[in-house]
C-alpha positions as CSV (number, residue, x, y, z in Angstrom):
1,M,29.1,54.2,6.3
2,A,26.1,52.6,8.1
3,K,26.6,50.0,10.8
4,L,24.7,46.7,10.4
5,S,22.8,45.6,13.4
6,P,23.8,42.1,14.7
7,F,20.1,41.1,14.5
8,T,20.0,41.5,10.7
9,T,22.7,38.8,10.3
10,L,21.1,36.5,12.8
11,M,17.6,36.7,11.4
12,P,18.2,34.4,8.3
13,R,19.9,31.8,10.5
14,I,17.0,31.9,13.1
15,A,14.5,31.5,10.2
16,C,16.4,28.4,8.9
17,V,16.6,26.8,12.3
18,A,12.8,27.5,12.9
19,L,11.8,26.0,9.5
20,L,14.0,22.9,9.8
21,P,11.5,20.8,11.9
22,L,8.7,21.6,9.4
23,F,10.9,20.5,6.5
24,L,11.8,17.3,8.3
25,L,8.1,16.6,9.2
26,F,7.0,17.2,5.6
27,S,9.7,14.9,4.1
28,L,8.9,12.1,6.5
29,S,5.2,12.2,5.8
30,N,5.6,12.5,2.0
31,G,6.1,8.9,1.1
32,A,9.4,8.2,2.8
33,D,9.8,5.3,5.1
34,S,11.1,6.6,8.4
35,G,12.8,3.4,9.4
36,S,14.5,1.5,6.6
37,G,14.9,4.2,4.0
38,A,12.9,2.3,1.4
39,A,12.2,4.4,-1.7
40,S,8.9,2.8,-2.5
41,I,6.3,0.6,-0.8
42,G,7.4,-2.3,-3.0
43,D,11.0,-1.9,-1.7
44,L,9.8,-1.9,1.9
45,L,7.6,-5.0,1.3
46,R,10.4,-6.9,-0.4
47,A,12.8,-6.0,2.4
48,H,10.3,-7.7,4.8
49,G,9.9,-10.9,2.8
50,L,6.6,-10.0,1.1
51,P,6.0,-9.5,-2.6
52,A,6.4,-6.0,-4.0
53,G,2.9,-6.0,-5.7
54,L,0.9,-6.8,-2.6
55,L,-0.7,-3.3,-2.7
56,P,-2.2,-1.8,-5.9
57,K,-0.8,1.0,-8.0
58,G,-1.8,4.4,-6.7
59,V,0.0,4.3,-3.3
60,E,0.3,8.0,-2.5
61,S,2.4,7.7,0.6
62,F,3.4,5.3,3.3
63,A,5.0,5.4,6.8
64,H,6.6,2.5,8.7
65,D,7.7,2.6,12.3
66,P,10.3,-0.2,12.7
67,S,10.1,-0.1,16.5
68,T,6.4,-1.0,16.5
69,G,6.0,-2.5,13.1
70,L,3.1,-0.2,12.2
71,L,2.7,0.4,8.5
72,E,0.3,3.0,7.2
73,V,-0.3,3.3,3.5
74,R,-2.4,6.0,1.8
75,I,-3.8,5.2,-1.6
76,D,-4.9,8.0,-3.9
77,R,-8.5,6.8,-3.8
78,P,-10.5,3.8,-2.6
79,C,-10.4,1.2,-5.3
80,Y,-10.8,-2.4,-6.5
81,A,-7.8,-4.6,-7.7
82,R,-7.7,-8.0,-9.3
83,Y,-5.3,-10.6,-8.0
84,D,-5.1,-14.1,-9.5
85,D,-8.7,-15.2,-9.5
86,G,-9.9,-12.9,-6.8
87,L,-11.0,-9.3,-6.3
88,A,-9.8,-7.0,-3.5
89,Y,-11.1,-3.7,-2.2
90,F,-8.8,-1.1,-0.7
91,D,-9.9,1.8,1.5
92,R,-8.0,5.1,1.1
93,E,-5.9,4.1,4.1
94,V,-4.6,0.5,4.7
95,R,-2.8,-0.3,8.0
96,G,-1.2,-3.3,9.6
97,N,1.7,-4.5,11.6
98,L,4.6,-5.4,9.4
99,S,7.2,-7.9,10.4
100,Y,9.4,-10.2,8.3
101,G,7.2,-12.4,6.1
102,E,3.9,-11.1,7.4
103,L,1.4,-8.3,7.7
104,R,-1.0,-8.7,10.7
105,G,-3.9,-6.8,12.1
106,V,-4.8,-5.5,8.6
107,V,-7.4,-2.7,8.4
108,G,-8.8,-1.2,5.2
109,W,-8.5,-4.3,2.9
110,S,-11.3,-6.7,1.9
111,Q,-11.4,-9.8,-0.3
112,E,-14.4,-11.1,-2.3
113,E,-15.2,-14.7,-1.6
114,L,-18.2,-16.3,-3.1
115,F,-20.0,-13.0,-3.6
116,V,-19.3,-11.9,0.0
117,W,-16.8,-9.3,1.0
118,L,-14.6,-10.4,3.9
119,P,-12.0,-8.3,5.7
120,V,-8.4,-9.4,5.2
121,K,-7.0,-9.8,8.7
122,G,-3.5,-10.9,7.9
123,I,-1.1,-11.9,5.2
124,A,1.9,-14.3,5.5
125,V,4.6,-15.8,3.4
126,T,5.9,-18.7,5.6
127,D,8.0,-20.4,3.0
128,P,9.0,-18.4,-0.1
129,A,10.2,-21.5,-1.8
130,S,6.6,-22.9,-1.8
131,G,5.4,-20.1,-4.0
132,I,2.4,-19.6,-1.8
133,I,1.0,-16.6,0.1
134,L,-1.6,-17.0,2.8
135,F,-4.5,-14.6,3.4
136,D,-6.3,-14.7,6.7
137,I,-9.9,-13.7,5.9
138,G,-11.3,-14.5,9.3
139,L,-13.3,-17.6,8.4
140,A,-10.4,-19.3,6.7
141,R,-7.0,-19.0,5.1
142,K,-6.8,-18.5,1.4
143,R,-3.7,-19.8,-0.4
144,L,-2.7,-17.9,-3.6
145,A,0.2,-18.0,-5.9
146,L,3.0,-15.7,-4.7
147,S,3.7,-14.8,-8.4
148,S,0.3,-13.1,-8.6
149,F,1.7,-10.4,-6.4
150,E,4.9,-9.8,-8.2
151,Y,3.7,-6.5,-9.7
152,P,1.1,-4.1,-8.4
153,S,-2.4,-4.4,-9.9
154,E,-4.3,-1.6,-11.5
155,C,-6.4,0.4,-9.0
156,L,-10.0,0.5,-10.5
157,P,-12.2,3.3,-9.2
158,E,-14.6,2.8,-6.4
159,G,-17.5,3.7,-8.6
160,V,-16.8,0.6,-10.8
161,D,-19.3,-2.1,-10.1
162,A,-17.5,-5.0,-8.4
163,A,-19.2,-7.5,-10.6
164,V,-18.0,-5.8,-13.7
165,A,-14.5,-5.4,-12.3
166,G,-14.5,-9.1,-11.5
167,L,-15.3,-9.9,-15.1
168,G,-12.2,-8.1,-16.5
169,E,-11.2,-10.6,-19.2
170,W,-14.8,-11.2,-20.2
171,V,-15.5,-7.5,-20.7
172,K,-12.2,-7.0,-22.6
173,N,-13.1,-9.8,-25.1
174,F,-16.8,-8.9,-25.5
175,R,-17.7,-7.6,-28.9
176,K,-20.4,-5.1,-29.8
177,D,-22.4,-7.8,-31.6
178,G,-22.5,-9.9,-28.4
179,S,-20.0,-12.6,-29.6
180,F,-16.5,-13.4,-28.3
């Protein structure tokens, strides 16, 4: 009978130990929140006092570092989304510092105001009972209904003309003969 080398029984164990860090790295970067264990971006936002539909559909992955507050969100493609009476543009990556009731230092998100695209710098819900969410767009603060962000908006492709995307209801109701 042949004797087995002690190395042949150790090799599978060494391989498992060597691959463990790669598995952990992949699982943390694949949409899981490394801090609070939130299953989705909506769950994470809700746990921090913000509406679940703040970001559009199409969030591919996200990472949140609770010690620094840094939130990084990857969307499957740059896109436009309609909220209330406004139009927003999202880059493929949106970042900001998340704390309870606010997202500050936002990068990768713009809001259309009077035909001009302005960067969203911060978002806050100071009093949930008021039903108001505040957007800091640099020049001013815009007040919107909190209920507009209850569910994520559709993520319209980047190639869609912003003017057409902004006329969503009108385009839906327009008939071939030009009447409504």
